[in-house]
VMD Tcl script that draws the C-alpha trace (Angstrom):
set ca {
  {8.63 -0.94 -1.60}
  {9.59 0.43 1.80}
  {6.97 0.08 4.54}
  {6.76 1.93 7.85}
  {4.10 -0.12 9.69}
  {1.78 1.76 11.99}
  {2.34 1.14 15.68}
  {-1.38 1.60 16.33}
  {-0.96 4.74 18.43}
  {-0.13 7.37 15.81}
  {3.52 6.46 15.27}
  {5.42 4.10 13.01}
  {7.69 1.10 13.49}
  {11.07 0.56 11.80}
  {11.06 0.40 8.02}
  {10.72 -2.95 6.25}
  {11.47 -3.66 2.60}
  {9.20 -5.76 0.37}
  {10.63 -6.58 -3.05}
  {8.90 -7.56 -6.29}
  {5.53 -5.83 -5.87}
  {3.28 -4.50 -8.63}
  {2.02 -0.92 -8.46}
  {-0.87 0.56 -10.47}
  {-1.14 4.36 -10.29}
  {-4.39 6.31 -10.55}
  {-4.58 10.08 -10.94}
  {-7.36 11.20 -8.62}
  {-8.76 14.61 -9.43}
  {-11.42 16.26 -7.32}
  {-13.30 19.46 -7.98}
  {-14.29 21.57 -4.98}
  {-15.44 25.11 -5.85}
  {-13.34 27.04 -6.53}
  {-10.23 24.92 -5.86}
  {-9.13 21.98 -8.01}
  {-7.05 19.41 -6.16}
  {-5.07 16.64 -7.78}
  {-3.38 13.74 -6.04}
  {-2.10 10.29 -6.77}
  {-3.60 7.10 -5.47}
  {-2.30 3.62 -6.14}
  {-3.02 -0.03 -5.73}
  {-0.09 -2.28 -4.82}
  {-0.15 -6.05 -5.18}
  {2.04 -8.00 -2.76}
  {2.40 -11.68 -3.68}
  {2.63 -14.00 -0.67}
  {5.07 -16.36 -2.43}
  {7.03 -14.16 -4.83}
  {7.36 -10.80 -3.04}
  {10.33 -11.22 -0.72}
  {9.63 -9.78 2.71}
  {5.86 -9.96 2.09}
  {3.52 -9.41 5.02}
  {0.00 -8.11 5.64}
  {0.53 -4.34 5.82}
  {-1.88 -2.74 8.30}
  {-4.04 0.20 7.24}
  {-2.52 3.43 8.51}
  {1.02 2.40 7.58}
  {3.19 4.53 5.30}
  {4.80 3.15 2.15}
  {7.10 4.35 -0.59}
  {7.16 2.50 -3.89}
  {10.24 3.18 -5.99}
  {10.79 6.91 -6.47}
  {7.18 7.90 -5.70}
  {6.29 10.06 -2.73}
  {5.37 8.36 0.53}
  {1.71 7.39 0.70}
  {-0.61 6.10 3.39}
  {-2.13 2.62 3.28}
  {-5.91 3.16 3.30}
  {-6.84 -0.51 2.97}
  {-5.29 -3.96 2.86}
  {-7.37 -6.71 1.25}
  {-6.31 -10.32 1.81}
  {-6.93 -12.52 -1.27}
  {-6.90 -16.25 -0.60}
  {-6.60 -19.19 -2.99}
  {-8.82 -22.27 -3.11}
  {-6.78 -23.86 -0.33}
  {-7.58 -20.98 2.05}
  {-3.99 -19.69 2.13}
  {-3.17 -16.09 1.31}
  {-2.28 -15.72 -2.38}
  {-1.68 -11.96 -2.31}
  {-2.62 -8.69 -0.61}
  {-4.01 -5.62 -2.39}
  {-3.05 -2.34 -0.75}
  {-5.07 0.80 -1.44}
  {-2.79 3.86 -1.14}
  {-3.27 7.61 -1.20}
}
mol new
graphics top color blue
foreach p $ca { graphics top sphere $p radius 0.5 }
foreach p [lrange $ca 0 end-1] q [lrange $ca 1 end] { graphics top cylinder $p $q radius 0.2 }
display resetview
């Protein structure tokens, strides 16, 4: 996965690569009369220990997973283990 972190002011920082992530795709279909719009959303799991280059990706960043189109990070959920350390992050993309 290639990540272009947001700089917080509408731009992006240099690309960073995170390897060994898991991506689940969801086909989001909306119906607005009379136009039907279809897009792809995804959830990406970044493991703190096993995803090389892992970091907490800020919402607003852009990512590209494999050969998919670039998507925007809508949310980043930190999931901690019993010891309070980050186990993984779940990124909501669209």
